[in-house]
C-alpha positions in Angstrom: -20.7 -27.6 -49.7 -19.5 -30.5 -47.6 -22.2 -32.4 -45.8 -20.3 -34.7 -43.6 -20.8 -34.8 -39.8 -17.4 -33.4 -39.2 -17.8 -30.4 -41.5 -21.2 -29.6 -40.1 -19.8 -29.7 -36.6 -16.8 -27.5 -37.5 -19.1 -25.0 -39.2 -21.3 -24.9 -36.1 -18.3 -24.5 -33.8 -16.9 -21.7 -36.0 -20.2 -19.8 -35.6 -20.1 -20.2 -31.8 -16.5 -19.1 -31.7 -17.3 -16.0 -33.9 -20.0 -15.0 -31.5 -17.7 -15.5 -28.5 -14.8 -13.5 -30.0 -17.0 -10.7 -31.3 -16.8 -8.8 -28.0 -13.0 -9.0 -27.9 -12.7 -8.0 -31.6 -14.9 -5.0 -31.0 -12.7 -3.8 -28.1 -9.7 -4.3 -30.3 -11.3 -2.3 -33.0 -12.1 0.6 -30.7 -8.6 0.6 -29.3 -7.1 0.6 -32.8 -9.4 3.5 -33.8 -8.5 5.5 -30.8 -4.8 4.9 -31.6 -5.4 6.0 -35.2 -7.1 9.1 -33.9 -4.2 9.9 -31.7 -1.2 9.0 -33.9 -2.1 9.0 -37.6 -4.2 12.1 -38.0 -7.6 10.6 -38.6 -9.7 13.5 -37.6 -13.0 11.9 -36.5 -14.7 8.5 -36.2 -18.4 8.2 -35.5 -21.3 5.8 -35.7 -23.6 6.3 -38.6 -26.6 3.9 -39.0 -24.7 1.3 -37.0 -21.7 1.7 -39.2 -18.4 3.0 -38.0 -17.0 5.7 -40.3 -13.3 6.6 -40.3 -12.5 9.8 -42.1 -9.5 12.1 -42.6 -10.0 15.7 -43.6 -7.2 16.0 -46.1 -8.2 13.5 -48.8 -11.0 11.0 -48.9 -10.7 8.3 -51.5 -13.0 5.3 -51.4 -15.9 3.8 -49.5 -16.0 0.1 -48.8 -18.8 -1.9 -47.3 -18.1 -5.4 -46.2 -15.3 -5.9 -48.7 -17.4 -4.6 -51.6 -16.3 -1.5 -53.5 -18.9 1.2 -53.5 -17.6 4.4 -55.0 -14.5 6.5 -55.2 -13.7 10.1 -55.8 -10.8 12.5 -55.5 -8.3 10.8 -57.7 -7.7 10.3 -61.4 -6.1 6.9 -60.8 -8.6 4.0 -60.5 -7.4 1.4 -58.0 -9.0 -1.6 -56.4 -10.3 -0.9 -52.8 -8.5 -3.9 -51.2 -5.2 -2.5 -52.3 -6.1 0.9 -50.7 -7.3 -0.9 -47.6 -4.0 -2.6 -47.2 -2.0 0.5 -47.8 -4.0 3.0 -45.8 -4.9 1.1 -42.7 -3.6 -2.0 -40.9 -4.8 -5.3 -42.3 -6.0 -6.4 -38.8 -8.3 -3.3 -38.7 -9.7 -4.1 -42.1 -10.4 -7.7 -41.1 -12.3 -6.5 -38.1 -14.2 -3.9 -40.0 -15.1 -6.3 -42.7 -16.1 -9.0 -40.2 -18.6 -6.6 -38.6 -19.8 -5.5 -42.1 -18.8 -1.9 -41.4 -18.8 0.9 -43.9 -15.4 2.6 -43.9 -14.3 5.8 -45.5 -10.7 5.5 -46.4 -8.3 8.3 -47.0 -5.4 8.6 -49.3 -2.1 10.4 -48.6 -1.0 11.6 -51.9 2.7 11.4 -50.9 2.6 7.7 -49.9 0.6 6.3 -52.8 3.1 7.1 -55.6 5.8 4.7 -54.3 4.2 1.7 -56.0 4.3 1.2 -59.8 0.9 -0.3 -60.8 2.3 -1.9 -63.9 5.0 -3.9 -62.1 3.5 -3.8 -58.6 7.0 -3.0 -57.3 8.2 -0.3 -54.9 10.9 2.1 -56.1 13.6 0.0 -54.5 12.5 -3.1 -56.5 10.8 -5.0 -53.7 7.1 -5.9 -53.6 4.5 -4.7 -51.0 3.6 -7.3 -48.3 0.1 -7.7 -49.6 1.3 -9.0 -53.1 1.2 -12.8 -53.1 4.2 -14.9 -54.1 2.2 -16.3 -57.0 1.5 -12.8 -58.4 5.2 -11.9 -58.0 6.2 -15.0 -60.0 3.6 -14.2 -62.7 4.8 -10.6 -63.0 8.5 -11.7 -63.3 7.6 -14.2 -66.0 5.7 -11.6 -68.0 8.6 -9.1 -67.7 11.0 -11.8 -68.9 8.9 -12.7 -71.9 8.5 -9.1 -72.9 12.2 -8.4 -72.5 13.0 -11.4 -74.8 10.4 -10.2 -77.4 11.9 -6.6 -77.3 15.4 -7.9 -77.8 14.3 -10.1 -80.8 12.6 -7.1 -82.4 15.7 -5.0 -82.0 17.8 -7.7 -83.7 15.4 -7.9 -86.6 15.4 -4.1 -87.2 19.3 -4.0 -87.4 
């Protein structure tokens, strides 16, 4: 960890700013949750042991606490929670929830989840989701290219 005067000062100021903006972020979170309740069919949200719980009645998938995966149920496919977080709820909501170390129950729409191929990480139209990084996309394309070349060589050898 850096120990220069500048880095210590910046760290101190970040802490002060975090405290100052916490009130605004909480208001933003509450507004977002109320919009989710109204528009996107989340049935209830309530405080449970100082943790906000969002739940949908149709299909509950995973529980995440401060960006750590706790458990999942209701699906045969195992997926990482951050992917679900980004697909199920806005990323801004997730950032706020994680910043406040909130436990969140996420839900899965079975119709929406199937549009991403987990092997290629592509949508059905060939594009990538917004949360996939450029580095990951390049890596996936490179792997696909290598496997295609290997397959074509194997076909030539067999004939």
